[in-house]
N, C-alpha and C positions, 0 to 999 in steps of 0.2 A: 465465592461468586460477586461480581462486580456488575452494577447497574447504575451507568452514568450516563451522562450529556456529552463528557468531555475526559478524555485519558491525559495524565501529566507527565512530562519526562523528567529525567533527573536535574535539568537546567531550568523548570520551570515552563516549559515549551507545553502547547495543548494541542489535540488533535481533536475533532469531533469523533463521535466513534461509528460514523461510516462516510465511506467516500464515495465519489463518481469515477470507476473505472472507466478507462477510455481506450483501450485499445482495440483496433479496426475502425474505430469511429472517425472517420476522414471527408475531405472536402465538405461543401457545403451543409450536406446531410449531417455531419459528424459536429460541425460547428454550433447547427442548429440543435443537435443532442445536447451538446455542453450547455447551451444559452437556456434550454428550456430546464435543464437540470437544477442549474443554479437559482433559476428563479423557482422552481419548486421548493428549493430548501437547502440542496447540497453546497457546503461550506470549504470541501476538500475535493480538488479535482486533480487527479493522477493520470500524467503521461510517461513517456520518456523519448531519449532522440531516436532510440530504434524504432517507436511507434510510427513514425515518421507522421505524424500528425499534432505536432506542436503547433503551427501555423493555424490548424483547426481549433485546437485549444485555446489560443490566443483570441482569434476571432469571436468564438463563443465567448469568451469572457469580457469582451470588449462590449458586445453587442445585449449582454444581461442587463435588464435593471435593476442591478446591485451594485454597490459600491466595491470597486476590488480589493479595497482596503480590508473588507470581510471575509475575502478568500486565501486559502493557502493552495497555491499551484504549487505542484511536485513534478519535476521531472527527473532524469536519470542518464547517469555517464555511462555511454555503450563501451563496453569494453577493448575496442580497437582506439580508445581517446584515454587510456589510462596514464601515458606517459604523459611529464609535464605540461610540457608546450601543448601536445593535442587535448589535453585537459582543458586548459584556458581556452584555447580558441574554440571549443565544442560548448561550454559553456557560454561564453558570449553569443556564439552562435543561436544556441537556446533562448537567451535574454531575447534576442532580436525577433526569433520566431514568436513567441510567446507575446511579443510586444510589452515588455515591461520594463521597468528600471532594473528591480532587484527581484529574483526569484525567490519565493518563499522557503523551499524545500528542496534540495538537489540530493540524490542517492548515488551511489557505485552500483551500478544495476546488479551484476557479479565479481565475485572477488578473481577471477578467472588466475586461480593459483599456480597452474604450469605457467604460466605468462610471467608471474611473478611480479608484476608491477601495482598491485593494489594499494599498498603503502604511500609510494608516489602518487597516487591518485587521490587519497585520502588525503596530502597533504597539500594537494591541487586544490580539493575543496576547502581546506582549512584557508588556504591562501586567498581565495575566491570571496569565503566569510569576510575576511580580516579587511578586505579592500572594497566592500560594500555589495559585491557583486549578487552575493547570497546570502538570507538573512538564516536559514539552518540548514546543517547539513547531517546524512546520514547513509545508512547502505542498505542493499538490499540482499537477499540469498547468502547471506555471512553465516559463518559458523562459530561458535566460542572462539575456537582458535583462531583466526581471522579476527574478531573482536579485540582479542586480547592483544593481539599482535600490532594492530593499528594505534592502540591506547598507549601500549608500551612503545611503541616508537616517536609518539605526537604527544602525549599528553592529553588526547583529545577524544571523547569518548562519543560515538555516535547517537543522536537522539531516535532515531528511527531504525527498524532493521525491518523492512518488507520481504516476508517469505510466503513460501507456498504453505497454505493450511486450511485444512477442511474437515468434515468429520472423517471421511477415511485416512488422513494423515494429520492427526490434532497436534503432533509436534510439541507434548507435554513439556520435555527435556526442554528444547528451547525457549518455550513461554516461561518457564519458572528461572531459567537463568537470565531472559530480559529482565524479569521484575526484578531478581536482586540488583541487577545491574542500574535498573531505573532509564532501560531503554524499551522504547511503544515499540509493542507488534504491530504489523500492519498485515494482514492476510490478503496476497494476489489468487484470484481461483478461489472466491472462499465457498464458493456451490461446488467446486472440485467438478468431476465429471457429472453436470447437473442430474440426468436422469439416474444414473448411479445410484447418487447421494438421495436424490429426491423420491425415489421408490423404497427406500428401508421403511419398511413398517415402524420401527421405531421413531422416525421422526414425523410421518404419517400419522400415528398415534397422539403424538403431543400436538402435531398442529391441531388436529380435531378437536382436542382438551382445551386449546386457547382461543377457537374459532379464527385461526389464521391459516397461511398456505404453508406448504413444505419448506420455500423458499424464506417466506418471514422467520420461521423457525429457527431455520441455519442461521441467520444474521443476529436473531436474538442469541442463539447458543454463543456466538462471537462476542457478541456485546459482553455477555453474561461472564465470560473468560478475561476480560480487560483487553480484548482484541479489536482493532480498526479493521472492520471489513470494507473492501473496495470493491465492490461487484458493478459489473457493466450492463449499462440499460441503455439502450437507443430511444426507446418510446417511453413517451412522457406517464403512461398508466404504469409501467413498470417502473419506473423510477420512484413513483409516488408509492408503489405499493411497497417498493423496498425499505423507504424512509419511515413509512407507518411500523415496521418490525422495532424500531426504536422503542415503542411503547409497549412492546411485550415483554414479561418478566416472567421467565423460567425458575423452576425451583431447582434447587441444588442437587435436586434427584434425576431431575430431567436434562441438566448438564452432562451428568455422568454417564447418563444413559446414551446420549449422544456420542460424546468421548469416547465411549467404549465401541464405536463402530470402526473404529481407527484399523487398518489393516497395513501388515509387513510391509507389502507393495504396491502403498496407498500412494506414491508421486505420479503425478499425471503424466509425466514423459520419460521421467527417469533420469533427469538432471540433478544431479548430485552437483551440491557445490562444491565439494570435495576435487572433482574432477571436470564438472562442464565449463566448455570455454566459451564467451560471447564474444562473435564479432562486435 
């Protein structure tokens, strides 16, 4: 069980235990949500080229009463941009939209194995890092076979793998592999299908024991497993409640009880990284 304020990758790069997801936070309202989240305490902000909101995120970052140097802004390279020149241009566009000189962290969004260009995309991220466009590089939705292939081809190991991970899909094997390799695990959709997960009696009972909400309990479960959760929250009250989960310490037995809620069909929309192709 892990209870910490940060997690550290194989190269010394650190992430806070919780970040702010921004999927569907767009326009002025989205920018305001990002700004409010930063001012409430979030230091890791997660977006993607395909979320179509890098501009809103950049605007929120610029408007926050917090030095941008304290933040880690993450974006992701879309599947249609895996070819080297497309990747180079897409990363430059992401930088312009975010309004930064250097992007803190860039991930390959999906491996798209049928297309077969993820090694080329990874090399493009390495090149972007080497020329100072990007600070740190990682991946999303990669399986061990994909992680091993890009490291064998380039000699560079990702610092992060952001994967689907929640109580109905606890990803124990992937998490163990990441720990062995010193790769930080980030969880997208960390609450899963909210009501399905939050109505689980196990989670309700543990939440009651800690004087917490079911959402806070699930977020505390992630931290206890060494996973960076990235819940989306637009409302400041929800953002504050989520951050308060960082103070909840679960027992090993409680963590195991929540992990045991995993299901064989636990994926949210059946997007298996072995076959899923993102555009």
